[in-house]
RODO-2510 file (C-alpha; in nm, 4 decimals, decimal comma):
residues 380
     n   res          X          Y          Z
     1     m    -0,0002     0,0014     0,0102
     2     d     0,2852     0,2405     0,0885
     3     h     0,4465     0,1833    -0,2523
     4     t     0,1086     0,2426    -0,4295
     5     k     0,0814     0,5800    -0,2454
     6     l     0,4229     0,6681    -0,3795
     7     l     0,3038     0,5951    -0,7256
     8     l     0,0105     0,8145    -0,6908
     9     r     0,2139     1,0833    -0,5344
    10     v     0,4043     1,1044    -0,8655
    11     f     0,1003     1,2817    -1,0169
    12     a     0,0746     1,5465    -0,7484
    13     q     0,4305     1,6124    -0,6401
    14     p     0,6714     1,4552    -0,8714
    15     g     0,9912     1,6081    -0,7058
    16     a     0,8772     1,5043    -0,3552
    17     a     0,7769     1,1589    -0,4810
    18     m     1,1158     1,0854    -0,6451
    19     s     1,2855     1,1697    -0,3205
    20     a     1,0407     0,9441    -0,1321
    21     i     1,1006     0,6702    -0,3854
    22     l     1,4745     0,6940    -0,3064
    23     d     1,4128     0,6742     0,0541
    24     r     1,1309     0,4025     0,0690
    25     g     1,0754     0,2659    -0,2882
    26     s     1,1092    -0,0793    -0,4195
    27     l     1,2647    -0,1789    -0,7444
    28     l     1,0574    -0,5016    -0,7335
    29     y     0,7361    -0,2896    -0,6910
    30     a     0,8380    -0,0412    -0,9730
    31     s     0,9169    -0,3380    -1,2028
    32     v     0,5866    -0,5128    -1,1448
    33     a     0,4074    -0,1814    -1,1844
    34     v     0,5662    -0,1443    -1,5283
    35     l     0,4780    -0,4900    -1,6290
    36     a     0,1111    -0,4479    -1,5045
    37     v     0,0639    -0,1214    -1,6949
    38     s     0,2226    -0,2658    -2,0195
    39     f     0,0225    -0,5763    -1,9952
    40     l    -0,3070    -0,3666    -1,9780
    41     l    -0,1899    -0,1615    -2,2706
    42     a    -0,1147    -0,4728    -2,4753
    43     r    -0,4691    -0,6015    -2,3810
    44     a    -0,6424    -0,2688    -2,4573
    45     a    -0,4840    -0,1495    -2,7928
    46     f    -0,1215    -0,1619    -2,8329
    47     a     0,0660    -0,4426    -3,0072
    48     i     0,3515    -0,4829    -2,7599
    49     s     0,4961    -0,7578    -2,5477
    50     f     0,4111    -0,6910    -2,1846
    51     y     0,7741    -0,7289    -2,0872
    52     t     0,9389    -0,5149    -2,3577
    53     p     0,8938    -0,1619    -2,1774
    54     l     1,0669    -0,2791    -1,8693
    55     l     1,3619    -0,4386    -2,0670
    56     v     1,3996    -0,1344    -2,2749
    57     l     1,4081     0,0728    -1,9591
    58     a     1,6332    -0,1563    -1,7865
    59     v     1,8703    -0,2366    -2,0776
    60     v     1,8707     0,0718    -2,2987
    61     y     1,7141     0,3892    -2,1502
    62     v     1,8391     0,4085    -1,8059
    63     p     2,1960     0,3031    -1,8779
    64     g     2,1921     0,5622    -2,1655
    65     a     2,0679     0,8267    -1,9069
    66     v     2,3347     0,7250    -1,6560
    67     v     2,6171     0,7650    -1,9312
    68     l     2,4636     1,0993    -2,0369
    69     s     2,4441     1,2184    -1,6717
    70     k     2,8148     1,1248    -1,6217
    71     l     2,9140     1,3163    -1,9335
    72     l     2,6877     1,6279    -1,8879
    73     a     2,6789     1,6607    -1,5163
    74     g     3,0341     1,5627    -1,4291
    75     l     2,9378     1,3002    -1,1819
    76     g     3,2132     1,1978    -0,9220
    77     g     3,3817     0,8747    -0,9730
    78     g     3,4427     0,6354    -1,2757
    79     l     3,1650     0,5093    -1,4860
    80     g     3,1749     0,1647    -1,3228
    81     a     3,1387     0,3356    -0,9915
    82     v     2,8520     0,5696    -1,1084
    83     f     2,6608     0,2606    -1,2416
    84     q     2,6944     0,0656    -0,9131
    85     r     2,5730     0,3727    -0,7111
    86     d     2,3084     0,5162    -0,9291
    87     y     2,1626     0,2569    -1,1699
    88     s     1,9207     0,0906    -0,9425
    89     p     1,7925     0,4328    -0,7894
    90     l     1,7539     0,5779    -1,1529
    91     l     1,5823     0,2644    -1,2692
    92     t     1,3347     0,2477    -0,9647
    93     c     1,2544     0,6133    -1,0308
    94     s     1,2188     0,5697    -1,4027
    95     a     0,9961     0,2604    -1,3738
    96     m     0,7648     0,4416    -1,1385
    97     a     0,7714     0,7387    -1,3758
    98     w     0,6858     0,5169    -1,6736
    99     a     0,4011     0,3417    -1,4843
   100     a     0,2593     0,6782    -1,3695
   101     a     0,2852     0,8427    -1,7165
   102     n     0,1213     0,5436    -1,9019
   103     l    -0,1505     0,4619    -1,6419
   104     p    -0,3957     0,7277    -1,7885
   105     l    -0,3138     0,6087    -2,1334
   106     v    -0,4623     0,2617    -2,0229
   107     v    -0,7936     0,4434    -1,9415
   108     a    -0,7782     0,6413    -2,2722
   109     a    -0,7141     0,3200    -2,4756
   110     w    -1,0524     0,1842    -2,3601
   111     f    -1,2505     0,5031    -2,4366
   112     l    -1,0811     0,6832    -2,7236
   113     p    -1,1159     0,5951    -3,0893
   114     e    -0,7996     0,4285    -3,2394
   115     s    -0,7257     0,7347    -3,4513
   116     l    -0,6711     0,9533    -3,1313
   117     l    -0,4666     0,7008    -2,9488
   118     i    -0,1438     0,8098    -3,1102
   119     y    -0,1827     1,1673    -2,9733
   120     a    -0,2759     1,0295    -2,6288
   121     a     0,0580     0,8130    -2,6499
   122     g     0,2405     1,1240    -2,7327
   123     v     0,1049     1,3091    -2,4407
   124     a     0,1998     1,0167    -2,2118
   125     y     0,5535     1,0155    -2,3273
   126     a     0,5807     1,3842    -2,3042
   127     y     0,4639     1,3637    -1,9439
   128     f     0,7201     1,0686    -1,8909
   129     a     0,9937     1,3128    -1,9983
   130     v     0,8727     1,5675    -1,7473
   131     l     0,8862     1,3132    -1,4637
   132     m     1,2239     1,1840    -1,5859
   133     f     1,3499     1,5607    -1,5352
   134     f     1,2451     1,5344    -1,1660
   135     a     1,4121     1,1846    -1,1449
   136     v     1,7473     1,2760    -1,3031
   137     r     1,7634     1,5941    -1,0850
   138     t     1,6730     1,4007    -0,7709
   139     v     1,9022     1,0900    -0,8232
   140     f     2,2030     1,2789    -0,9393
   141     g     2,1454     1,6251    -0,7762
   142     t     2,2153     1,8049    -1,1068
   143     e     2,1320     2,1533    -1,1947
   144     n     1,8004     2,2149    -1,3841
   145     r     1,9823     2,2807    -1,7084
   146     a     2,1906     1,9471    -1,6818
   147     a     1,8707     1,7459    -1,6074
   148     v     1,6920     1,9028    -1,9076
   149     a     1,9917     1,8337    -2,1304
   150     v     2,0059     1,4615    -2,0023
   151     v     1,6293     1,4000    -2,0604
   152     g     1,6528     1,5859    -2,4010
   153     l     1,9247     1,3658    -2,5228
   154     s     1,7792     1,0461    -2,3664
   155     w     1,6096     0,9616    -2,6923
   156     i     1,9590     0,8895    -2,8586
   157     p     2,0018     0,5420    -2,7068
   158     l     1,6243     0,4589    -2,7819
   159     v     1,6863     0,5541    -3,1507
   160     a     1,9901     0,3392    -3,1726
   161     a     1,7811     0,0549    -3,0205
   162     v     1,5134     0,0989    -3,2849
   163     f     1,7779     0,0900    -3,5608
   164     l     1,9091    -0,2382    -3,3953
   165     w     1,5649    -0,3716    -3,3051
   166     g     1,5860    -0,6984    -3,5163
   167     p     1,8923    -0,8439    -3,3136
   168     l     1,7938    -0,6548    -3,0030
   169     r     1,4444    -0,8162    -3,0031
   170     f     1,6005    -1,1569    -3,0350
   171     l     1,8529    -1,0753    -2,7449
   172     l     1,5768    -0,9362    -2,5346
   173     g     1,3665    -1,2409    -2,5786
   174     w     1,6608    -1,4576    -2,4764
   175     i     1,7037    -1,2300    -2,1625
   176     a     1,3560    -1,2627    -2,0599
   177     s     1,3441    -1,6347    -2,0975
   178     p     1,3335    -1,8219    -1,7576
   179     f     1,6156    -2,0548    -1,8800
   180     f     1,8493    -1,7501    -1,9365
   181     l     1,7264    -1,5784    -1,6127
   182     f     1,8000    -1,8855    -1,4074
   183     f     2,1674    -1,9233    -1,5322
   184     a     2,2266    -1,5529    -1,5284
   185     y     2,1221    -1,5515    -1,1644
   186     y     2,3195    -1,8618    -1,0846
   187     y     2,6436    -1,7466    -1,2361
   188     l     2,6084    -1,3567    -1,2247
   189     g     2,3880    -1,3302    -0,9193
   190     s     2,6595    -1,1357    -0,7037
   191     e     2,7374    -0,8898    -0,9991
   192     i     2,3543    -0,8266    -1,0679
   193     g     2,3010    -0,7821    -0,6773
   194     n     2,5711    -0,5114    -0,6861
   195     l     2,3685    -0,3087    -0,9352
   196     g     2,0886    -0,3066    -0,6768
   197     a     2,3240    -0,2074    -0,3883
   198     g     2,3023     0,1695    -0,4712
   199     l     1,9457     0,1961    -0,3780
   200     r     1,9761    -0,0305    -0,0677
   201     g     2,2775     0,1789     0,0529
   202     r     2,0953     0,4990     0,0029
   203     q     1,7980     0,3798     0,1941
   204     n     1,9914     0,2153     0,4669
   205     f     2,2054     0,5393     0,5255
   206     h     1,8751     0,7454     0,5254
   207     r     1,7168     0,5150     0,7767
   208     m     2,0284     0,5339     1,0133
   209     l     2,0295     0,9129     0,9959
   210     q     1,6468     0,9279     1,0565
   211     a     1,7035     0,7188     1,3663
   212     a     1,9949     0,9204     1,4772
   213     a     1,8048     1,2334     1,4342
   214     v     1,5467     1,1368     1,7001
   215     n     1,8180     1,2205     1,9454
   216     p     1,7360     1,5941     2,0264
   217     h     2,1036     1,6506     2,0886
   218     d     2,2476     1,5188     1,7715
   219     g     2,3043     1,8131     1,5399
   220     e     2,5367     1,6193     1,3183
   221     a     2,2543     1,3852     1,2062
   222     q     2,0263     1,6851     1,1208
   223     y     2,3113     1,8306     0,9125
   224     q     2,3735     1,5191     0,7124
   225     l     2,0058     1,4905     0,6458
   226     g     2,0016     1,8489     0,5387
   227     l     2,2819     1,7579     0,2844
   228     i     2,0737     1,4681     0,1384
   229     y     1,7896     1,6987     0,0650
   230     q     2,0088     1,9831    -0,0584
   231     q     2,1608     1,7330    -0,2984
   232     r     1,8127     1,6492    -0,4227
   233     r     1,7314     2,0045    -0,4631
   234     q     1,4554     1,9868    -0,2003
   235     f     1,5620     2,3141    -0,0339
   236     t     1,2640     2,3518     0,2050
   237     e     1,3448     2,0397     0,3757
   238     a     1,7134     2,1037     0,3606
   239     i     1,6706     2,4488     0,5206
   240     q     1,4705     2,2918     0,8083
   241     r     1,7300     2,0090     0,8752
   242     f     2,0226     2,2756     0,8815
   243     q     1,8139     2,5034     1,1111
   244     n     1,7404     2,2123     1,3429
   245     a     2,1338     2,1498     1,3497
   246     v     2,1875     2,5109     1,4373
   247     a     1,9273     2,5112     1,7138
   248     i     2,0931     2,2121     1,8613
   249     d     2,4494     2,3514     1,8284
   250     p     2,4878     2,7202     1,7297
   251     k     2,8433     2,6648     1,6497
   252     e     2,7537     2,4071     1,3850
   253     t     2,9540     2,6140     1,1267
   254     d     2,8846     2,3737     0,8308
   255     a     2,5145     2,4238     0,8856
   256     h     2,5329     2,8069     0,8911
   257     f     2,7422     2,7865     0,5570
   258     q     2,4888     2,5636     0,3768
   259     l     2,2125     2,7977     0,5067
   260     g     2,3973     3,1034     0,3614
   261     r     2,4528     2,9229     0,0190
   262     i     2,0960     2,8223    -0,0199
   263     a     1,9792     3,1924     0,0924
   264     r     2,2134     3,3466    -0,1692
   265     s     2,0934     3,1104    -0,4401
   266     q     1,7352     3,1961    -0,3674
   267     g     1,8005     3,5795    -0,3661
   268     r     1,7635     3,6188     0,0121
   269     l     2,0710     3,8107     0,0351
   270     p     2,0281     3,9741     0,3962
   271     d     1,9683     3,6179     0,5213
   272     a     2,2684     3,4897     0,3353
   273     l     2,4781     3,7828     0,4654
   274     a     2,3899     3,6983     0,8294
   275     e     2,4716     3,3302     0,7848
   276     f     2,8144     3,4010     0,6154
   277     q     2,9041     3,6659     0,8820
   278     t     2,8377     3,3949     1,1523
   279     v     3,0652     3,1439     0,9637
   280     l     3,3373     3,4049     0,9259
   281     d     3,3171     3,4986     1,2942
   282     q     3,3429     3,1212     1,3774
   283     d     3,6153     3,0175     1,1382
   284     e     3,7396     3,2392     0,8435
   285     r     3,9179     2,9380     0,6901
   286     h     3,6005     2,7338     0,6862
   287     s     3,5618     2,5006     0,3813
   288     q     3,9263     2,5749     0,2556
   289     s     3,8302     2,9593     0,2848
   290     e     3,5352     2,9409     0,0554
   291     i     3,3476     3,1488     0,2945
   292     l     3,5514     3,4506     0,1612
   293     r     3,4559     3,3583    -0,1984
   294     e     3,0898     3,3218    -0,0933
   295     l     3,0937     3,6403     0,0699
   296     g     3,2647     3,8225    -0,2241
   297     a     2,9947     3,6789    -0,4507
   298     l     2,7270     3,8190    -0,2272
   299     y     2,8858     4,1636    -0,2240
   300     i     2,9029     4,1580    -0,6056
   301     a     2,5296     4,0857    -0,6023
   302     v     2,4547     4,3980    -0,4032
   303     r     2,7089     4,6010    -0,5832
   304     q     2,9404     4,6550    -0,2974
   305     y     3,2428     4,6083    -0,5170
   306     e     3,5054     4,7293    -0,2775
   307     d     3,4026     4,4945    -0,0017
   308     a     3,4109     4,2115    -0,2604
   309     r     3,7418     4,3059    -0,3816
   310     a     3,8884     4,2885    -0,0156
   311     m     3,7277     3,9422     0,0303
   312     l     3,8268     3,7920    -0,3016
   313     a     4,1851     3,9365    -0,2838
   314     d     4,2354     3,7509     0,0386
   315     y     4,0723     3,4335    -0,1126
   316     a     4,2845     3,4412    -0,4306
   317     d     4,6038     3,4702    -0,2050
   318     r     4,5018     3,1485    -0,0335
   319     r     4,3619     2,9642    -0,3303
   320     p     4,5164     3,1156    -0,6529
   321     y     4,4059     2,8463    -0,8929
   322     d     4,0379     2,8401    -0,8252
   323     p     3,8557     2,9441    -1,1514
   324     e     3,5385     3,0485    -0,9495
   325     g     3,7160     3,2769    -0,7047
   326     l     3,9127     3,4352    -1,0007
   327     y     3,6084     3,5010    -1,1987
   328     y     3,4392     3,6659    -0,9025
   329     y     3,7540     3,8630    -0,8410
   330     g     3,7489     3,9862    -1,1990
   331     q     3,3822     4,0804    -1,1620
   332     a     3,4804     4,2902    -0,8595
   333     m     3,7499     4,4666    -1,0473
   334     e     3,5230     4,5224    -1,3468
   335     g     3,2656     4,6814    -1,1133
   336     l     3,5297     4,9130    -0,9759
   337     g     3,6195     5,0151    -1,3392
   338     r     3,9673     4,8543    -1,3200
   339     t     3,9407     4,6984    -1,6408
   340     a     4,3127     4,5946    -1,6955
   341     e     4,3150     4,4082    -1,3682
   342     a     3,9827     4,2499    -1,4422
   343     r     4,1159     4,1367    -1,7839
   344     e     4,4175     3,9786    -1,6142
   345     l     4,1931     3,7974    -1,3630
   346     f     3,9452     3,6549    -1,6208
   347     e     4,2656     3,5334    -1,8057
   348     r     4,3766     3,3606    -1,4970
   349     a     4,0354     3,1979    -1,4425
   350     v     4,0475     3,0580    -1,7995
   351     e     4,4030     2,9339    -1,7445
   352     a     4,3132     2,7802    -1,4218
   353     d     4,0481     2,5791    -1,5887
   354     r     4,2856     2,4696    -1,8763
   355     t     4,5302     2,3454    -1,6141
   356     a     4,3044     2,1835    -1,3625
   357     p     4,3087     1,8075    -1,3212
   358     r     4,0864     1,6424    -1,5740
   359     y     3,8275     1,5214    -1,3098
   360     r     3,7750     1,8884    -1,2059
   361     r     3,7257     2,0303    -1,5462
   362     r     3,3562     1,9478    -1,5596
   363     v     3,3171     2,1586    -1,2575
   364     t     3,5492     2,4385    -1,3619
   365     a     3,4414     2,4535    -1,7237
   366     s     3,1366     2,6648    -1,6490
   367     w     3,3572     2,9306    -1,4724
   368     s     3,5894     2,9559    -1,7734
   369     r     3,2962     3,0048    -2,0077
   370     l     3,1812     3,2979    -1,7760
   371     a     3,5521     3,4376    -1,7671
   372     q     3,5576     3,4303    -2,1384
   373     k     3,2340     3,6344    -2,1549
   374     g     3,3976     3,8694    -1,9054
   375     l     3,7072     3,9111    -2,1237
   376     a     3,4678     3,9985    -2,4205
   377     r     3,3071     4,2707    -2,2044
   378     v     3,6243     4,4484    -2,0700
   379     a     3,7602     4,4295    -2,4303
   380     a     3,4675     4,5978    -2,5906
***
């Protein structure tokens, strides 16, 4: 019953539902839901095998989405580690999304004339794409643009599967056969089990934190739960957890820092300034001195360029190869009308990205692009 409530919640609160699926969902239930809906579609009007949608999701669509997310969002770790960590969570969310998107199509198939069913199917798959945006954003914690890009390009592995449908259909038929499944589980059971470890690990960790958070004196558990919700871009819940951590321990500097970052991203600049000032008072070298960079960016947002310059000059002395800090420093100089120094700092930001370790470039590349735009402005 709880899993059915999660499925129905997808219609009303897709973002919150995807987060709840990661915490309490079941890959088995999600798979059965897809099989049930596809069976009803096959009985109603569509000439498909009832197991085909689930196999396409598991073998083609979700692996393609994982690879795209790795490429476009710069996920940490190697591709194998990303698959082990994120494949089963994304498959569970994707299967629930597919079942929710196609459940109304089952009803439509019984009542609409056959000539209109193609349009109804188009609406269902457009809705599935919307739900996948929330799934990708929640599972990987990506920015909105990255999630849109992943979903927008996720048709590529599907098109490849269409061109290869002849041999792929034969292969999927073998995969779906009880004979193959028995021997695959017998010989590859541990490897297959590892693909499901990502969802189990997330759920176990979340349950342990929830249990620890019952302790009214455990601010660290509240903070860790806040990080989980922040990574999933559920900022209301994250703010509540960070505030709980601060209420338990006012010297929980990490929680103040994250509250400030969220407030700045939401445009609540006075709140952000108050939180950052608290962090600065408690530890000016917090998070490798990133508090100076965050304060500098905040001062730029309110056009206090001299204050920003002072913060960012100190930060650049401590971390001279951070493209983000150099870009903000260049912005401060640009705001003060010191274009020659701004140009030099933008050039340093671009160079810092070029010389960054390969694993960092997917993070630093966006600041390099912004610095290049800054160079174009000050050269005009």
